[in-house]
KEMITI-491684 format. One record per residue: x, y, z of N, C-alpha, C in turn. Coordinates in steps of 0.1 Angstrom, whole numbers, padded with zeros to 4 digits, always signed. Example, Ala and Ser with C-alpha at 12.3 -4.5 7.8 and 13.67 -1.06 7.14 Angstrom:
+0132-0057+0078+0123-0045+0078+0132-0033+0078;+0128-0022+0071+0137-0011+0071+0129+0000+0079;
// end
This chain:
+0923+0843+1047+0927+0857+1043+0940+0860+1052;+0949+0867+1048+0963+0871+1054+0957+0885+1060;+0962+0885+1073+0962+0899+1079+0974+0907+1080;+0974+0918+1077+0985+0928+1076+0986+0937+1087;+0999+0941+1090+0998+0951+1102+0998+0965+1095;+0995+0976+1103+0994+0987+1096+1007+0992+1089;+1019+0989+1093+1031+0993+1088+1033+0985+1073;+1029+0973+1073+1028+0964+1061+1020+0970+1051;+1008+0974+1058+0997+0979+1049+1001+0991+1041;+1007+1001+1048+1013+1014+1046+1023+1012+1033;+1033+1003+1036+1043+1000+1026+1037+0994+1014;+1028+0986+1015+1022+0980+1002+1015+0989+0994;+1006+0999+1003+0999+1009+0996+1010+1019+0987;+1022+1022+0994+1031+1030+0987+1035+1023+0975;+1038+1009+0975+1044+1004+0963+1032+1002+0952;+1021+1001+0956+1009+0999+0947+1006+1012+0939;+1009+1025+0944+1006+1037+0939+1008+1038+0926;+1020+1033+0919+1022+1034+0904+1017+1023+0894;+1011+1014+0901+1006+1001+0894+0994+1006+0887;+0991+0999+0876+0980+0999+0866+0972+0986+0870;+0957+0987+0870+0949+0976+0872+0953+0964+0862;+0954+0951+0867+0957+0942+0857+0946+0932+0854;+0934+0935+0861+0922+0927+0859+0910+0934+0860;+0900+0931+0854+0887+0940+0855+0874+0929+0859;+0868+0936+0868+0856+0927+0871+0844+0937+0868;+0836+0929+0860+0824+0938+0854+0811+0930+0859;+0801+0929+0851+0788+0924+0855+0788+0910+0858;+0796+0902+0851+0796+0888+0856+0803+0883+0869;+0809+0894+0876+0815+0891+0889+0827+0884+0889;+0829+0875+0897+0842+0869+0899+0840+0856+0892;+0842+0856+0877+0839+0843+0870+0853+0834+0873;+0853+0823+0869+0865+0813+0869+0876+0820+0860;+0874+0825+0850+0883+0833+0841+0891+0842+0848;+0883+0852+0853+0887+0864+0860+0897+0859+0873;+0890+0851+0879+0899+0844+0893+0912+0838+0886;+0913+0830+0876+0926+0826+0870+0935+0838+0866;+0930+0847+0860+0937+0858+0856+0942+0865+0868;+0936+0866+0878+0941+0872+0892+0951+0864+0898;+0949+0852+0899+0959+0841+0903+0971+0842+0897;+0972+0844+0883+0983+0843+0876+0991+0856+0878;+0984+0867+0879+0988+0880+0881+0997+0880+0897;+0988+0875+0905+0994+0873+0920+1006+0865+0920;+1007+0856+0912+1018+0846+0913+1030+0853+0906;+1027+0861+0897+1039+0868+0889+1043+0880+0896;+1033+0889+0902+1036+0901+0907+1035+0903+0923;+1027+0895+0929+1025+0895+0943+1014+0908+0948;+1018+0918+0941+1010+0930+0945+1002+0936+0933;+0991+0935+0932+0982+0941+0920+0970+0948+0924;+0965+0954+0913+0954+0962+0913+0943+0956+0904;+0930+0959+0910+0919+0952+0902+0909+0962+0900;+0902+0965+0889+0894+0975+0886+0878+0967+0887;+0871+0975+0895+0856+0969+0894+0847+0979+0888;+0838+0973+0879+0829+0982+0872+0815+0980+0878;+0807+0991+0876+0793+0989+0879+0789+0982+0892;+0795+0988+0904+0791+0981+0916+0791+0992+0927;+0783+0993+0935+0783+1004+0947+0794+0999+0958;+0794+1008+0966+0806+1005+0978+0804+0991+0984;+0792+0988+0989+0788+0979+0998+0795+0965+0988;+0789+0965+0976+0791+0954+0967+0808+0952+0964;+0814+0965+0964+0828+0963+0960+0834+0957+0972;+0831+0962+0984+0837+0955+0997+0835+0940+0999;+0821+0936+0995+0819+0921+0995+0827+0916+0984;+0828+0921+0973+0835+0915+0962+0852+0915+0967;+0855+0924+0973+0870+0924+0979+0872+0913+0989;+0863+0910+0998+0865+0899+1008+0862+0886+0999;+0854+0884+0991+0853+0871+0983+0865+0870+0975;+0871+0879+0969+0883+0879+0961+0895+0874+0970;+0897+0880+0981+0907+0876+0991+0905+0862+0996;+0892+0859+0998+0892+0842+1004+0893+0836+0994;+0890+0838+0980+0892+0828+0970+0908+0826+0966;+0915+0837+0967+0928+0836+0963+0939+0836+0976;+0932+0835+0987+0941+0835+1000+0951+0847+0999;+0944+0860+0996+0954+0871+0994+0949+0880+1008;+0957+0890+1008+0953+0901+1017+0948+0914+1010;+0938+0919+1016+0932+0932+1010+0941+0943+1016;+0946+0951+1008+0955+0961+1010+0946+0975+1010;+0940+0977+1000+0934+0989+0999+0920+0988+0990;+0911+0999+0993+0899+0998+0984+0895+1014+0983;+0899+1019+0971+0898+1033+0969+0889+1034+0955;+0877+1039+0958+0867+1040+0946+0865+1026+0939;+0866+1027+0926+0866+1014+0920+0878+1004+0918;+0888+1008+0926+0901+1001+0925+0904+0992+0937;+0907+0980+0936+0909+0973+0949+0923+0967+0946;+0933+0969+0958+0946+0965+0958+0947+0952+0967;+0953+0941+0961+0956+0929+0969+0969+0924+0968;+0974+0918+0978+0986+0913+0979+0987+0898+0984;+0995+0890+0979+0998+0876+0983+1013+0873+0980;+1017+0867+0991+1031+0862+0988+1033+0853+0978;+1043+0853+0969+1044+0842+0958+1046+0829+0963;+1039+0820+0956+1038+0806+0962+1049+0799+0954;+1055+0789+0962+1065+0780+0955+1059+0771+0945;+1065+0770+0934+1060+0761+0924+1065+0749+0926;+1057+0738+0926+1060+0725+0929+1062+0718+0915;+1074+0712+0911+1073+0707+0899+1065+0691+0899;+1057+0689+0888+1049+0678+0886+1057+0666+0885;+1055+0655+0892+1062+0643+0892+1060+0637+0877;+1072+0630+0872+1070+0623+0860+1073+0632+0848;+1074+0645+0849+1075+0655+0837+1090+0660+0838;+1093+0662+0827+1106+0670+0827+1106+0682+0821;+1113+0692+0823+1112+0705+0819+1116+0705+0804;+1107+0713+0797+1111+0714+0783+1121+0723+0779;+1131+0718+0771+1144+0727+0767+1139+0736+0755;+1147+0746+0754+1143+0754+0742+1149+0749+0730;+1147+0756+0719+1150+0750+0706+1163+0745+0705;+1173+0753+0710+1189+0749+0709+1192+0736+0716;+1183+0731+0726+1185+0717+0732+1192+0721+0747;+1195+0734+0750+1202+0738+0760+1193+0745+0770;+1195+0743+0783+1188+0750+0793+1191+0766+0792;+1182+0773+0796+1183+0786+0794+1192+0792+0806;+1200+0802+0802+1210+0808+0813+1201+0818+0823;+1204+0819+0835+1199+0829+0843+1200+0844+0837;+1190+0852+0839+1189+0865+0832+1200+0873+0839;+1209+0882+0829+1218+0890+0832+1213+0905+0831;+1200+0907+0830+1195+0919+0828+1199+0929+0840;+1202+0941+0837+1204+0951+0849+1193+0958+0850;+1194+0966+0862+1184+0975+0867+1186+0988+0858;+1174+0995+0858+1175+1009+0851+1186+1017+0856;+1188+1015+0869+1200+1026+0876+1212+1022+0872;+1214+1007+0872+1229+1003+0867+1231+1004+0853;+1221+1004+0844+1223+1009+0830+1224+1021+0829;+1220+1030+0836+1222+1044+0836+1236+1050+0839;+1241+1044+0850+1253+1045+0855+1263+1040+0845;+1261+1030+0839+1271+1023+0828+1270+1033+0817;+1261+1038+0812+1260+1047+0802+1267+1061+0806;+1266+1066+0818+1274+1079+0822+1288+1075+0823;+1292+1064+0827+1307+1061+0827+1312+1060+0812;+1305+1054+0803+1310+1054+0789+1311+1067+0784;+1301+1076+0787+1301+1090+0781+1312+1097+0786;+1316+1097+0799+1327+1102+0805+1340+1099+0800;+1341+1084+0798+1354+1080+0793+1356+1084+0780;+1344+1087+0770+1346+1090+0757+1349+1105+0756;+1344+1112+0767+1347+1127+0766+1361+1130+0772;+1367+1121+0781+1380+1121+0785+1391+1118+0774;+1387+1109+0765+1395+1104+0755+1395+1114+0743;+1384+1121+0741+1383+1131+0731+1390+1144+0737;+1392+1147+0748+1398+1158+0752+1413+1157+0750;+1419+1146+0753+1432+1143+0751+1438+1141+0738;+1430+1142+0727+1433+1141+0713+1436+1154+0709;+1447+1159+0704+1452+1172+0698+1444+1174+0685;+1441+1187+0684+1435+1191+0670+1418+1189+0670;+1413+1188+0681+1399+1187+0683+1391+1197+0693;+1380+1202+0688+1374+1212+0697+1362+1208+0699;+1355+1211+0711+1342+1206+0716+1332+1217+0710;+1319+1212+0709+1309+1220+0704+1297+1224+0715;+1290+1231+0712+1279+1236+0724+1272+1222+0728;+1269+1214+0719+1262+1202+0722+1272+1190+0730;+1283+1193+0729+1292+1183+0737+1300+1174+0727;+1296+1176+0713+1301+1166+0702+1316+1173+0699;+1324+1165+0695+1338+1171+0690+1338+1170+0675;+1345+1180+0669+1348+1179+0655+1361+1183+0652;+1366+1180+0641+1380+1184+0639+1380+1199+0633;+1392+1206+0634+1393+1219+0630+1392+1223+0616;+1392+1214+0609+1391+1215+0593+1375+1213+0589;+1368+1207+0598+1353+1202+0592+1344+1215+0593;+1346+1225+0603+1339+1235+0607+1345+1248+0600;+1356+1248+0593+1361+1261+0590+1365+1262+0575;+1354+1255+0568+1355+1255+0553+1350+1269+0548;+1356+1275+0538+1351+1288+0533+1343+1284+0519;+1332+1291+0519+1323+1290+0508+1324+1301+0497;
// end
């Protein structure tokens, strides 16, 4: 089991605050299927929450230590029926004699170019400002309360 310093534990608790439990442990305890799911979640996310059903405090603490020993993870926090566990992502060792499967097109996948939410929002703001500036420079257009622009003839029709 990994030992964490108080500063590391505090930082991990703060990061785990908004997470939802990825696995649940009920009457069967730490079954191989539950352990496999927790292992996969730790490999993918490093920091996870696990919900425990139907156990008293001492049983949950024992379950936390058993879980940490089985997965070589660190116990971050135990509040109520929620356990927070952290383990650094392990390096995946490619199996010898196997080649990676290629997607349908026969070409290897490109690295992800996905933007963060902040970068996406900044790009949207820049585009909106650019559109507003270009609309301001066009003669014969006026702004409405919602920020949209319309031509002077569209809103001035008489009925």
